[in-house]
VOKE-509284 format. One line per field, with one value per residue: residue number from 1; residue in one letter; x, y, z of N, C-alpha, C in turn. Coordinates in steps of 0.1 Angstrom, whole numbers, padded with zeros to 4 digits, always signed. Each point is the difference from the previous one (the first is absolute). Last residue first. Layout:
BEGIN
n	c(NUM_...);
res	c(a_...);
npx	c(X_...);
npy	c(Y_...);
npz	c(Z_...);
capx	c(X_...);
capy	c(Y_...);
capz	c(Z_...);
cpx	c(X_...);
cpy	c(Y_...);
cpz	c(Z_...);
! end
This chain:
BEGIN
n	c(191_190_189_188_187_186_185_184_183_182_181_180_179_178_177_176_175_174_173_172_171_170_169_168_167_166_165_164_163_162_161_160_159_158_157_156_155_154_153_152_151_150_149_148_147_146_145_144_143_142_141_140_139_138_137_136_135_134_133_132_131_130_129_128_127_126_125_124_123_122_121_120_119_118_117_116_115_114_113_112_111_110_109_108_107_106_105_104_103_102_101_100_99_98_97_96_95_94_93_92_91_90_89_88_87_86_85_84_83_82_81_80_79_78_77_76_75_74_73_72_71_70_69_68_67_66_65_64_63_62_61_60_59_58_57_56_55_54_53_52_51_50_49_48_47_46_45_44_43_42_41_40_39_38_37_36_35_34_33_32_31_30_29_28_27_26_25_24_23_22_21_20_19_18_17_16_15_14_13_12_11_10_9_8_7_6_5_4_3_2_1);
res	c(x_x_x_x_x_x_x_x_x_x_x_x_x_x_x_x_x_x_x_x_x_x_x_x_x_x_x_x_x_x_x_x_x_x_x_x_x_x_x_x_x_x_x_x_x_x_x_x_x_x_x_x_x_x_x_x_x_x_x_x_x_x_x_x_x_x_x_x_x_x_x_x_x_x_x_x_x_x_x_x_x_x_x_x_x_x_x_x_x_x_x_x_x_x_x_x_x_x_x_x_x_x_x_x_x_x_x_x_x_x_x_x_x_x_x_x_x_x_x_x_x_x_x_x_x_x_x_x_x_x_x_x_x_x_x_x_x_x_x_x_x_x_x_x_x_x_x_x_x_x_x_x_x_x_x_x_x_x_x_x_x_x_x_x_x_x_x_x_x_x_x_x_x_x_x_x_x_x_x_x_x_x_x_x_x_x_x_x_x_x_x);
npx	c(+0099_+0042_+0039_+0017_-0022_-0047_-0015_-0001_-0037_-0039_+0010_+0013_-0008_-0033_-0025_-0017_-0016_-0047_-0039_-0051_-0049_-0033_-0003_+0042_+0015_-0018_+0020_+0039_-0006_-0007_+0037_+0024_-0015_+0014_+0044_+0010_-0008_+0031_+0024_-0033_-0042_-0015_-0026_-0005_-0003_+0016_+0008_+0017_+0014_+0022_+0034_+0043_+0004_-0039_-0041_-0049_-0031_-0040_-0014_-0027_-0008_-0029_-0037_-0032_+0002_-0002_+0026_+0021_+0037_+0038_+0046_+0049_+0057_+0049_+0053_+0050_+0034_+0001_+0017_+0013_+0014_-0025_-0028_-0028_-0041_-0036_-0022_-0034_-0043_-0027_-0024_-0041_-0041_-0027_+0005_-0005_+0019_+0025_+0037_+0016_+0030_+0001_-0001_-0008_+0009_+0021_+0040_+0003_-0001_+0015_+0009_-0023_-0028_-0031_-0028_-0039_-0039_-0046_-0046_-0050_-0045_-0027_-0013_+0033_+0018_-0001_-0034_-0009_-0035_-0031_+0003_+0043_+0045_+0025_+0044_+0051_+0056_+0043_+0054_+0040_+0043_+0024_+0038_+0038_+0050_+0030_-0017_-0004_+0039_+0016_+0002_-0025_-0042_-0037_-0050_-0048_-0052_-0048_-0053_-0051_-0057_-0046_-0053_-0042_-0025_-0026_-0006_-0002_-0009_+0016_+0002_+0017_+0047_+0023_+0003_+0032_+0044_+0014_+0011_+0043_+0051_+0047_+0045_+0007_+0004_-0017_+0001_-0010_+0013_-0002_+0005);
npy	c(+0274_-0038_-0027_-0047_-0038_-0001_-0015_-0047_-0025_+0000_-0015_+0008_+0015_+0042_+0034_+0028_-0009_-0010_+0037_+0022_+0006_-0037_-0031_-0019_-0039_-0041_-0021_-0026_-0044_-0032_-0016_-0034_-0045_-0024_-0017_-0040_-0049_-0037_-0019_-0018_+0008_+0050_+0045_+0053_+0058_+0055_+0043_+0049_+0038_+0039_+0008_-0008_-0013_-0032_-0009_-0008_-0015_-0023_-0034_-0035_-0045_-0027_-0014_+0035_+0028_+0004_+0015_+0016_+0023_+0003_+0015_-0013_-0009_-0031_-0016_-0030_-0035_-0052_-0051_-0057_-0046_-0039_+0007_+0038_-0005_-0017_+0028_+0028_-0018_+0000_+0039_+0007_-0035_-0026_+0004_-0002_+0009_+0009_+0013_+0020_+0024_+0043_+0053_+0051_+0025_+0002_-0030_-0053_-0035_+0006_-0026_-0026_-0009_-0021_-0002_-0009_+0019_+0011_+0028_+0017_+0002_-0042_-0023_+0011_+0031_+0022_+0032_+0039_+0024_+0043_+0033_+0001_-0015_-0052_-0029_-0031_-0015_-0029_-0016_-0015_+0001_+0007_+0014_+0011_-0005_+0025_+0010_-0036_-0034_-0050_-0036_+0011_+0036_+0040_+0026_+0032_+0016_+0031_+0017_+0026_+0012_+0009_+0003_-0002_-0005_+0031_+0012_+0031_+0031_+0042_+0043_-0001_-0001_+0040_+0028_-0010_+0013_+0043_+0006_-0017_+0010_-0021_-0033_-0051_-0055_-0051_-0058_-0057_-0052_-0056_-0058);
npz	c(+0106_+0009_+0020_-0003_+0018_-0008_-0043_-0008_+0016_-0025_-0049_-0053_-0045_-0020_-0040_-0039_-0044_-0008_+0010_+0015_+0007_+0000_-0036_-0013_+0022_-0014_-0036_+0007_+0013_-0033_-0023_+0021_-0004_-0038_+0000_+0025_-0009_-0010_+0037_+0037_+0024_+0015_+0027_+0018_+0015_+0014_+0038_+0025_+0043_+0039_+0044_+0029_+0048_+0013_-0034_-0028_-0047_-0034_-0042_-0037_-0034_-0040_-0027_-0009_+0039_+0058_+0049_+0054_+0038_+0043_+0033_+0026_+0016_+0004_+0019_+0002_+0006_+0027_-0003_-0004_+0008_+0019_+0039_-0003_-0022_+0025_+0029_-0017_-0004_+0038_+0010_-0024_-0009_-0029_-0054_-0059_-0050_-0053_-0044_-0053_-0045_-0032_-0025_-0010_-0048_-0043_-0004_+0018_+0033_+0056_+0045_+0040_+0047_+0044_+0051_+0043_+0037_+0036_+0023_+0028_+0014_-0021_-0040_-0041_-0041_-0044_-0013_+0037_+0033_+0006_+0028_+0038_+0005_+0011_+0001_-0003_-0007_-0023_-0012_-0037_-0040_-0053_-0044_-0032_+0005_+0028_+0043_+0031_+0016_+0023_+0032_+0042_-0003_+0012_+0004_+0013_+0014_+0001_+0010_-0011_-0003_-0031_-0027_-0043_-0043_-0044_-0053_-0048_-0040_-0023_+0021_+0044_+0004_-0005_+0038_+0032_-0007_+0013_+0046_+0018_-0018_-0016_-0019_-0014_-0022_-0023_-0013_-0002_+0017_-0005_+0005);
capx	c(-0012_-0007_-0003_+0007_+0014_+0003_-0001_+0011_+0012_-0001_-0010_+0006_+0003_+0012_+0000_+0005_+0014_+0008_+0009_+0014_+0007_+0001_-0014_-0004_+0007_-0007_-0013_+0003_+0004_-0013_-0007_+0007_-0004_-0014_-0001_+0005_-0012_-0007_+0008_+0013_+0002_+0002_+0009_-0008_+0006_-0010_+0004_-0011_+0003_-0012_-0011_+0002_+0013_+0007_+0011_+0007_+0009_+0006_+0002_+0006_+0000_+0013_+0008_+0000_-0004_+0000_-0011_-0001_-0014_-0004_-0015_-0008_-0014_-0007_-0015_-0007_+0008_-0008_+0000_-0005_+0011_+0007_+0007_+0012_+0010_+0005_+0009_+0013_+0007_+0006_+0012_+0012_+0005_-0009_+0008_-0004_-0008_-0005_-0007_-0003_-0006_+0008_-0005_+0005_-0009_-0011_+0003_+0000_+0002_-0008_+0005_+0012_-0001_+0013_+0001_+0014_+0004_+0015_+0006_+0014_+0003_+0005_-0011_-0007_+0002_+0010_-0003_+0007_+0013_-0001_-0011_-0012_+0000_-0009_-0013_-0010_-0011_-0010_-0012_-0006_-0007_-0005_-0010_-0013_-0008_+0007_+0001_-0013_-0003_+0002_+0008_+0014_+0003_+0012_+0011_+0008_+0013_+0009_+0014_+0010_+0013_+0008_+0013_+0004_+0002_+0008_-0008_+0007_-0009_+0002_-0005_-0014_-0006_+0001_-0009_-0013_-0002_-0002_-0012_-0012_-0009_-0011_-0004_+0003_-0001_+0006_-0003_+0003_-0007_+0008_-0009);
capy	c(+0005_+0007_+0013_+0010_-0002_+0004_+0015_+0007_-0002_+0010_-0004_-0003_-0014_-0003_-0011_+0006_+0003_-0011_-0004_-0001_+0013_+0007_+0004_+0011_+0011_+0005_+0006_+0013_+0008_+0003_+0010_+0013_+0006_+0003_+0012_+0012_+0009_+0004_+0009_-0004_-0014_-0007_-0012_-0012_-0013_-0007_-0013_-0007_-0007_-0007_+0007_+0002_+0004_+0008_-0007_+0011_-0002_+0012_+0002_+0014_+0006_+0004_-0012_-0009_+0007_-0009_+0001_-0009_+0000_-0003_+0000_+0007_+0001_+0010_-0001_+0012_+0011_+0012_+0011_+0012_+0010_-0004_-0013_+0003_+0007_-0011_-0008_+0008_+0001_-0013_-0001_+0008_+0008_+0000_-0005_+0005_-0009_+0005_-0011_+0002_-0012_-0010_-0013_-0005_+0002_+0009_+0014_+0008_-0009_+0005_+0011_-0002_+0006_+0000_+0002_-0002_-0007_+0000_-0011_+0002_+0015_+0005_+0002_-0012_-0002_-0010_-0012_-0002_-0007_-0014_-0008_+0007_+0014_+0009_+0000_+0010_-0001_+0011_-0004_+0008_-0009_+0005_-0009_+0006_-0009_-0003_+0013_+0002_+0013_+0009_-0007_-0003_-0015_-0003_-0008_-0006_-0002_-0010_+0001_-0011_+0005_-0008_+0006_+0001_-0013_+0000_-0005_-0010_-0010_-0012_+0002_+0002_-0013_-0008_+0006_-0004_-0013_-0001_+0006_-0009_+0004_+0008_+0010_+0014_+0009_+0013_+0012_+0011_+0012_+0013_+0012);
capz	c(+0005_-0011_+0005_-0007_+0003_+0014_+0001_-0007_+0008_+0011_+0010_+0013_+0001_+0009_+0010_+0013_-0001_+0004_-0011_+0004_-0002_+0013_+0003_-0009_+0005_+0012_-0004_-0006_+0012_+0007_-0008_+0002_+0013_-0002_-0008_+0007_+0002_-0012_-0008_-0005_+0003_-0012_+0000_-0003_-0002_-0008_-0007_-0006_-0012_-0007_-0006_-0014_-0004_+0010_+0006_+0007_+0011_+0005_+0014_+0001_+0013_+0005_+0002_-0012_-0013_-0012_-0009_-0012_-0004_-0013_+0000_-0009_+0005_-0008_+0001_+0000_-0007_-0004_+0010_-0007_-0002_-0013_+0002_+0008_-0009_-0009_+0007_+0002_-0014_-0002_+0009_-0005_+0011_+0011_+0011_+0013_+0008_+0013_+0007_+0014_+0006_+0007_+0000_+0013_+0011_-0003_+0001_-0013_-0012_-0011_-0007_-0008_-0013_-0007_-0014_-0004_-0012_-0002_-0007_-0004_+0001_+0013_+0009_+0005_+0014_+0001_-0007_-0013_+0000_+0002_-0007_-0004_+0005_-0007_+0007_-0005_+0010_-0001_+0007_+0010_+0009_+0013_+0005_-0002_-0009_-0013_-0008_-0008_+0002_-0012_-0010_+0004_+0000_-0007_+0006_-0010_+0005_-0007_+0005_-0001_+0005_+0009_+0004_+0014_+0006_+0012_+0011_+0008_+0006_-0007_-0013_+0001_+0003_-0012_-0010_+0005_-0005_-0014_-0003_+0001_+0010_-0005_+0010_-0003_+0012_-0003_+0008_-0009_+0004_-0001_+0000);
cpx	c(-0007_-0014_-0008_-0003_+0009_+0015_+0003_+0000_+0012_+0012_-0001_-0011_+0006_+0001_+0013_+0001_+0006_+0015_+0008_+0007_+0015_+0007_-0001_-0014_-0003_+0007_-0007_-0012_+0003_+0003_-0013_-0007_+0006_-0005_-0015_-0002_+0004_-0011_-0007_+0007_+0014_+0003_+0000_+0010_-0011_+0006_-0011_+0007_-0013_+0005_-0010_-0011_+0002_+0014_+0008_+0011_+0005_+0007_+0006_+0001_+0008_-0002_+0014_+0010_+0003_-0005_+0001_-0012_-0001_-0015_-0004_-0015_-0008_-0015_-0006_-0015_-0006_+0009_-0010_-0002_-0005_+0011_+0008_+0008_+0013_+0011_+0006_+0010_+0013_+0007_+0007_+0012_+0013_+0005_-0009_+0009_-0004_-0009_-0003_-0007_-0002_-0008_+0011_-0005_+0007_-0009_-0012_+0003_-0001_+0002_-0010_+0005_+0013_-0002_+0014_+0001_+0015_+0003_+0015_+0005_+0014_+0003_+0004_-0011_-0007_+0004_+0010_-0004_+0006_+0013_+0000_-0009_-0013_+0000_-0009_-0013_-0009_-0011_-0009_-0011_-0006_-0007_-0005_-0012_-0013_-0008_+0007_+0001_-0013_-0006_+0001_+0008_+0014_+0003_+0012_+0012_+0008_+0013_+0008_+0013_+0009_+0012_+0007_+0014_+0004_+0000_+0009_-0008_+0007_-0009_+0001_-0006_-0015_-0006_+0000_-0011_-0014_-0003_-0004_-0013_-0013_-0008_-0011_-0003_+0005_-0003_+0006_-0005_+0005_-0009_+0009);
cpy	c(+0009_+0005_+0009_+0014_+0011_-0001_+0005_+0015_+0007_-0002_+0012_-0003_-0005_-0015_+0000_-0011_+0006_+0002_-0012_-0006_+0000_+0014_+0008_+0005_+0013_+0012_+0006_+0008_+0014_+0009_+0003_+0011_+0014_+0007_+0004_+0013_+0013_+0010_+0005_+0010_-0005_-0015_-0006_-0011_-0011_-0013_-0005_-0013_-0007_-0006_-0008_+0008_+0003_+0004_+0009_-0007_+0013_-0002_+0014_+0002_+0013_+0006_+0003_-0011_-0009_+0008_-0011_+0003_-0007_+0000_-0002_-0002_+0008_+0000_+0011_-0002_+0013_+0011_+0011_+0011_+0012_+0010_-0004_-0013_+0003_+0007_-0011_-0009_+0007_-0001_-0013_-0001_+0007_+0009_+0002_-0007_+0006_-0010_+0005_-0012_+0003_-0012_-0010_-0015_-0006_+0002_+0009_+0015_+0008_-0008_+0005_+0012_-0002_+0007_-0001_+0001_-0001_-0008_+0002_-0012_+0002_+0015_+0005_+0004_-0013_-0003_-0011_-0013_-0002_-0007_+0005_-0010_+0006_+0013_+0010_-0001_+0011_-0002_+0013_-0007_+0008_-0011_+0007_-0009_+0006_-0009_-0002_+0014_+0004_+0014_+0009_-0005_-0002_-0014_-0001_-0006_-0008_+0000_-0011_+0004_-0012_+0009_-0010_+0005_+0000_-0014_+0000_-0004_-0011_-0011_-0013_+0001_+0001_-0014_-0009_+0005_-0005_-0014_+0000_+0007_-0008_+0005_+0008_+0008_+0014_+0009_+0013_+0012_+0011_+0011_+0012);
cpz	c(-0011_+0005_-0010_+0005_-0007_+0003_+0015_+0001_-0005_+0009_+0011_+0010_+0013_+0001_+0008_+0011_+0013_+0000_+0004_-0012_+0003_-0001_+0013_+0003_-0008_+0005_+0012_-0003_-0005_+0012_+0006_-0009_+0002_+0013_-0002_-0009_+0006_+0002_-0012_-0008_-0003_+0003_-0014_-0001_-0004_-0003_-0008_-0007_-0005_-0013_-0007_-0007_-0015_-0004_+0010_+0009_+0006_+0012_+0002_+0015_+0000_+0014_+0005_+0002_-0011_-0012_-0011_-0008_-0013_-0002_-0015_+0002_-0010_+0005_-0009_+0001_+0001_-0006_-0006_+0011_-0008_-0004_-0012_+0002_+0008_-0009_-0009_+0007_+0001_-0013_-0002_+0009_-0005_+0011_+0013_+0011_+0013_+0006_+0014_+0006_+0014_+0004_+0006_+0001_+0012_+0012_+0000_+0004_-0013_-0012_-0011_-0007_-0007_-0014_-0005_-0015_-0001_-0012_-0001_-0007_-0005_+0000_+0014_+0009_+0005_+0015_+0002_-0006_-0014_+0001_-0015_-0007_-0006_+0006_-0008_+0008_-0005_+0010_+0000_+0008_+0011_+0007_+0013_+0004_-0003_-0009_-0013_-0008_-0009_+0004_-0013_-0012_+0004_+0001_-0010_+0007_-0010_+0006_-0006_+0006_+0000_+0005_+0009_+0003_+0015_+0007_+0012_+0012_+0008_+0005_-0009_-0014_+0000_+0002_-0013_-0010_+0005_-0005_-0015_-0004_+0000_+0012_-0006_+0012_-0003_+0013_-0006_+0006_-0010_+0004_+0000);
! end
């Protein structure tokens, strides 16, 4: 599975107006705290990979479409290196974790060390099968992400073009995308 994503800095008010005009469907809000880990056997900054534990909780009504029935959820995610130049597409594997503290202890026991924490408030919308997310990231500001999943390499280009179309419908330019992760932006001090 590949996550095809475009991320841009953008003021949320203008994008909300464009989402309303396009008939986007609100899917709720989440507060997420992502703890990223360094590996003992390779440098993720050099290999362009990421391993994180994400703790999330609903933030308001209605509940987010991707939030579980419980009040809080924890997920373990591996993100592979970027696979193309035109977007922030990468292989991604994610699974629910029953206890974030225990997952942290397992990673610690294997030699993985926490590297940084990214905190964000996310508001989700569905627009023609694409997920549009308005992110407010602590220490960085406001961003918009448009994403969808591609089943395999052959489907990435088609999905990317659809993502670009949604970005344009929101009054944004895909050429202005940021391919650096929030973690990378925070570590670089990019505000």
